[in-house]
N, C-alpha and C positions, 0 to 999 in steps of 0.2 A: 504493500500499500504506501502511495505517495501522499503526503499531507503538505497542503499549500497554504500559506497565510495570505490572506486577502484583505487589503486596506484601501482606503481612498480618502480624499478630501482631508488631508492634513493640514494644509493652510498654513504652513510655518515658514515665516514668521508673522505674517499678516494678521492672523487672528488669535494664536497662541504662540508662546515663545519656543516651546520644544514639545517634542512627542511625549504623550502620556507613558510613564513608566510600566503600566500595565501592558502595553502594546508588546513590549519586549518578553515580559513574563508569559503571558498567553503564547507567544510564537515559540518560546523557548519550551515551556511546558508540553505543548502539543508535539513538539520534535518536528516543526515544519522543515522541509527540504528545499522549499523555495518560496519567495514572497512575490505576490502580485500586486502592485500598486496601481490602482484605476485613476490616477490623475488628480490635479489640484495639489501638488505636492509643494511647490514654490521654492525649494531649495534643495540643491544637490546634497547638502549635509543630511538631509532626510533619508536619503537613498544610501548613503554612506554608512549611517548608523544602522540602516536595517540590514545592510549587506554584512554586518557583523554578526548577524543570528543565521542568515541563510542568502544565497544569491537572489537578486532582486531582477524582476522584469517590470518594467513601467512605461506607462503612456501618458502623453501630454494632455493635460486638462485646460480648460479655457482660461485658467490663471497662470498657466506655465509658458505662455507664449513668448515671453521674454528670457526668463532665466533657464528654462529647460525646452528651448525651442529644438534642440537636437533629438528629443523624444519622438518617436512615432505616434500618430494619433490612434492607431490600434495596432494590435498583435494578434496573430493566432498561433498558438501552441498545441503540441501534441504530448500529452502525459499519460503514460501507460494505455495507449490506444484511445484516449479520449481527447476530441478536439475541443480546445477552450479558446473563446474569443474574449479579447481584453480591450475595453475601450473606456473613455470616461463618459461618454453618452450625450455631450452637449452638441454634437453635430457640426455641420459647417457653420460659416459665419451667418449666413442668412437665416439658418434654422435657429442659432442662438438669438438674433435679434428678434425674430418672429416670437420665439418662446418668451422673451422679456415682456413684450407687448401683450401676448396673450395672458401671461400670469397678471398683468396689471388689470385686464378687463375681466378676465373669467376665473383667475386663480390657477394653481398649479394643476395640471393634467398629466398624471403619471402614464395613462395609456400611450400617450404621444412618445415619450421616451421608449418605453417597452416595445412598441412597434418598430422604432428605429434601430435599437440596438440588436434585436433578433434579426431584423433584414440586413443588418452589416454583416452578418456571420451565417450565411445559409448552410454552410456545411458543419458548424460546430454544434457539439451536444450540450455545451456549457458556454454561457455568456456571462462574464463579470463586467460591471459598470459602476460608475460612482455618480457624481454630480448632484443628486437629489439630497444627499445627506441624510436619507432615511433608510435604515437597514431592512432588507426584505429578501426572501427566497420564494421563488414560485417555479412551477413548471407552465410553460407557455410555448405552445406549438411544438411540443415534444423536446424542448430545450430546458435545462435547468438554468435558470435566470437568478443571478446572485448580485445584490448590491449590499455592501458591508456597512453602509452608513458612513458617517464620518468618525475618524478616529479623533477628532479635535472638537468639532463645532456642529453637532447635529441640529437639524431644523425639524420641527419646531424645538425651542430649547427645552422643552419638557421630557425630550428624549436623552437617552444616555449616549455618550461616545461608544463606538463599538467597531469590531473588527469580524472578519470571517476566517473560517476554517473550511477548506474544500478538501474533501477526502477521495482519492481517485485510486481505483483498483480494477484491474482486468476489464477495462471497457465500461466501468460504471463509476458514476460520481454523485456524492451527497455534500451538503453542505450545512453548516451551522453558523449562526451569529453569537458573537461572545461579546456581552456588555463590559465596558472597561472600569465602571465605577460601582 
């Protein structure tokens, strides 16, 4: 079995000064062999810290366009025969601008994000994304869709910071969300 740590929306240092110590505890206790960061990292130092626990694969979020512009906007990985798509989920610039307008008028529409991230990875069995700052796991169109929430600043504030664990074995995957506080 391969255990992957899943993290997103760390926003360091723009919203919090450093990673929550529980991130490292959770990933070490679980014995993660790799960490997937779904964007809005903000600082290379975050990836360097996480790499002290396990190798890191990361994608660029909408807040990473300056400091981490070298990161891809999406990745597809193969782990033990399971194709995993990794993206932040904000889409192209036009999607992002429209989303801000739509949120102002109608509120956040989660289905829009889900359709987009699933469509981005037609061959994947698992899709990991961030951007919403809300943790969730669901099966959609035959895919396991995982959002670990924000490790630093969940929305709404009543939610707790969280990360995810993705367990992959023999072509199968399952996930869990771990609250950090």
